[in-house]
C-alpha positions, 0 to 999 in steps of 0.5 A: 912173404914170397909167393913160394912161401904162401903156396907152401903154407896153403898146401900144408894146411890141406886136410890129409883126406885130400893130400898126404904130404908125408907120402913121397911122390910115387914114380909113374909106370910107362903105359904098355901102348898108345891108343887112338883116344890118347893121341886125339886128346894130345893133339887137342891139348897142343892146339889149346896150348898154341891157341893161348900162346898165340892169343897172348903174343898177338894181343898183349903188348909187352909180354912174350909167351913161349912153350916150356912143357915137354913137347916130344912127339913120341908114344908108348910102343915107339922106340926111345919111349921108355928112355923119354918116360924115365927122363920125365919121371926124373925131372919130376923128382928134381924140379917138379912139373913144368907148366905148358907155357911161360909168360915173360915181360918183354924186356926180360926175355931174349928173343934168341930164345925163340917161342919154344924153350922146351928142349933147353937143358936143365942148365940152360933153363935154370937162369931163364925160368925165374925171369917168368911172371907166370907159369900156365898149365893148359887143359882142354875140354871137349865141350861148349860151355854155354850149351852144356850149362844150358842143358844142365839148367834144363835138366835141373828145372825138370828134376826140381819139377818131378821132385816137388810133384812127387811131394805134392802126390805123397802128401795129398794121397798118402798123408795118412800113411806117412802120419803112421810112420813116424816123422816121414810126413815132416820129412816130406813136407820139409822138401823145398827148392832150397834144400835139394842139394843136400836132403837125403833119406833111405828109401823104407821097404814098406810092404804091409799093405797096397797103399804102404807099397805105393807110398814106398815106391813113390818115396823111391822115385823121389830119392832117385830124382834127388840123387840125379839132382845131386850129382855134380852138374858143372864143368870144372878145372881138373888138377889131379891130386898127385899133381898138387905135390909136383906143381908145388915142387916146381913153385918152390924150385923157381918161385914163379906164380902158376895158373891153370887155363881151361880151354873149351871150344867156345871159352877159356877160363882161368884160375891160380894155383893159390886159389885152388888151394884155398878152395880145397882148404875150406871143407864148406866148399866140397860138394858145392865149389868142388868135388874129389873124384876118381877120374875113369878118363885118366886111369881112375886117378884121384882128381879134384873137380873145381866148379869153373865158375870159381875162376875167371872168364879169359876168353869170351869166344873161341873160334872153332878149329879145323879138324882132320883125321891122321894115321899113325904107324907104330911097331909091328904095323900097328896103326892108330887113327886120331884127329888133329886140330888147326886154326881157331882164335881166342877173343880175350877178355883183356881186363880179366886176363891182366887182372888175374896175371898181374899184367899191366 
């Protein structure tokens, strides 16, 4: 079975609660204006793309990584942006969403094409793109993964201690109250480290006596700690639900394997688009391997958050880039200040990288 057929089979098996394939892809509306945060995020994304491209071309013999995703330096509020945005939406409808980088075997790549083919016409790209062995979508994250994990581990241990402490207090000081209220003693007694991810209850509003009130307040504190403990506590790959369709469209167009790379400021992780669909297609994974949330950082678009550990570590160290402030002047004298990034280097885990991409 061809790669594109495998992907089609997987995406059609996803539940409608995640993606409804009967609904047409909506054309996006151009943002009315750009903001400093957007420019900084774009600069960070451009740095991450260049970091990965440079690492490939420097360390992996026999392959060539080139920029393929759109690289136009234009933002909302500048002349020509609406035309650019319309062209981009037309392209999504026609071929799907381009990944940021393409990886070629050296013998299949014409060096005259250079390391940036993003400006080639659709006609010019038609015979080039199918030669690629991988399309890579680069996402950047403003986190140090190791420090985040350490902080979350410490928080989890603190909450676990608090939860078990409230349990002990309830059973030792309010056992008679719990006994008098149906199955509450049994519920509290059942709380242990193995069930903290899923145990839940509705806090009772006991007020008939002082002791009942105190027990109710303790249960409220216990519930609060459980709610905090059960929040998503991992960094993630973040494919937007609306992107699943347009990535699928691109794969149907070119039949090239697709991958997501998540670039942190200390590590890089990767996952295949096929693995993403397999994870989302298993309902038992929800709440553990992935969450589906409205992303406040991305116009509240529905986004899948897939645990980074479901992927593979591709770089065990990233050297921190330099960062500088820059000013951009828009129409009517509006000024935007943002951060730019340069330098840095990714130290690749060659075995993991070659294994995931199928590169010898």
